[in-house]
N, C-alpha and C positions, 0 to 999 in steps of 0.2 A: 504495500498500501504504501503510496506518494505519502512523504512527512509534509506538515505545517510551511515547511522551511522552504521545500523543492517546492512546492505551489506557488509561497509567494516571489523563489527567484524566478518562476516561469515566467509569472506575470510580467514584473519587472521587465524581462527579456523583452517582453511581446509589444514592452512602450518605446522599444527601438527598431523592431521593425521596417526591413529594407524595402518592402512592397513600394507596387503602383500609389503615387500618388494621386497624380493628373486623371481627369476621365478617362480622356488617350490611354494613356497607361494602363487604368483598372478592364478597358474594353481590350486592348492586345491580352491583358494577363488571363482574363474570363474564358478566352479561344483556346490557351495553349494547348488543353485537350483535345481541338479538333484538328492538331497537327495530321493524324491517319484519321481520326472519329472513333476510335473503338470505343473512347473510355466518357464521350459525349454525353451529356444527360439530354439531350440534344435529341430527337426522335430520327429529323431527317437532315441529311448529309445532301451536295453534291449529288445530283446521279439519282438521289431516290424521291420517289413519288409515294405521298400520303395515299394517290389512291392502290398503290401497292403493299402498302402497309395494312389499309382498311379489307383488303382482298385475304391477308396473311390471314388476319386476327378474327373474317366471317367464316373464313373452311376451315381454320384453326378449331373454333368454337362450335360448327357444325360436326367434325372428326370427333369430337372430345366429350360433346355432349353435357356439360357443366349444366348440376343441377339444381346450385344453393350457390351462396352469398359465397361460400368458402372455396370449394370447388372454381367460381368464378374467380375468384384470385389467383388461387393457382393456373389455372388458365392462360389470366393476361399478362402472369410472368414468363410462360413456356413461350408468348406472343415473342416477348422482350428481346427471348434468349434466340429465339429461330431468326430475328429480324437482325439481332447483331452478327451470329451465326454466317446469316447471306452478308453482312457487310464486312465482315473478316475476310471472306472467302473472295467475295468483289475487290478488297482493297490487295489482297494476294494476288489474284490474276494478272492485276495491273501492274506490282512491282515484277513480277514475271516476265512481262509484256517488254519491261524495259531491257536496252544494252548492258547494261551499267545497272544490273540491279544489287539491289543492297543485300546482302547474306544476314546482316544483324536484323533488318526488317524482316526477311521472308522467317526468321529463327521467332520471330517475334509473333509474329503471324501464325506460324506453326499452335505455339506454345498457348494463344489464344483462342487458336480452333478448339484444341484439345480441352480446354479447361471447360469453354463454355457448351463442348460436346458433353463433358463431367456433368457441366449442371443441368441440362436438356434431360439428361438418365437420370437425374434424382428426381427434377423436379416430375418428371413423368412417374417415377415409383410413388411417390406419396401421391399423387392425384391417383394411381391403380389404387392405392392400400385406402382412401379415403373414399370412394366408390365404394370399390367392394364394401366396407362398411354399413355404408350409406343402401345399398343393394338389399344388404344381409336386415340390416335394420325395416327398412321398408316391405322385405316379404314376411315378415315377423310380425307387424303393424295391420298389412294390410286386408287379411280374410275377417277379423274383428269391426275393421274400418268401413269395411264393403257392407258386411253382415249389418252394422249400424245405419249408412245411408241408406238401403234400398229399405229396411225399417220406416225410416224417417221419411222419406219418399212414397211409400206406399199408402202410411198415416199422415201427410201431406205435414211434418213439423218441420219446423228447420234445423239442419244438422249443424251440431256444433262438438267439431273432433277431442278438440282442445284439452274441453272439460273431461277427458277420459285419455286425457295425457297422450294425445296422438297428434304428433309434428307432421302428420301430412297435409299435404293441401288439397284442400275437396276437389277440388280442377283435376288431380292428378287419380284422388279415387273413383269421384264420376268416369274418367279414360280408362282404369280397369275395367268398372263394372258395365260398362259397353264392348270394351274387349271381350271379358268374358263373353257376354251374351251372346255376340256376334260369333266365339266360338262354339256356342253350343248348339247355333243356330245351326252353324258347317257341317258340324258332328250329326244334329238330327238329321241333314239333309243325305248326307252319305249314309248315314242307315236306313232311310228310305229307299236310295235309289239303290244300294246293296240287295236288299228284299225285292226291290222289283225286278231286278235283273236275276236273283235267284228263281223268281216264282216264273 
């Protein structure tokens, strides 16, 4: 743990900062991380478009189908990482195309690419575990929630699943009831067709 004396010394030293003082100097300093754009907090750099980023986000959300705020946050993190990997690969390709390629920059891109791929794998594992837990939870809650909802609809009552401790949305439960009914109808139709064919 840092001692009080060390903290005081750090504060005193900070008063002698040699950082930029003018507005122009501050502006230049703020863009230092944009030298290759990889550590930038700015989502877009030269050669990138908002349309491409939006398309990546939409497609990632379609593919991974987050179902709640926590999963959505994880998928947003993944979109950022995928975008960053795309950026690294693009910068690396540009460096390779140069006649006088800088081996240090190429090594940096390789290191950053490997790190980002590991981060992507970690995020995907986290999301997979979250979704697995959610589906298990839904599977346990769904049959009684569907029974309660069916009874309420039959009796003309308003359904409040929360009062029974369920955290499933009414829309999701209704969707599952609709699917169950459709599957039951399909099963009956197939059985009738098989009986008719046998006769």
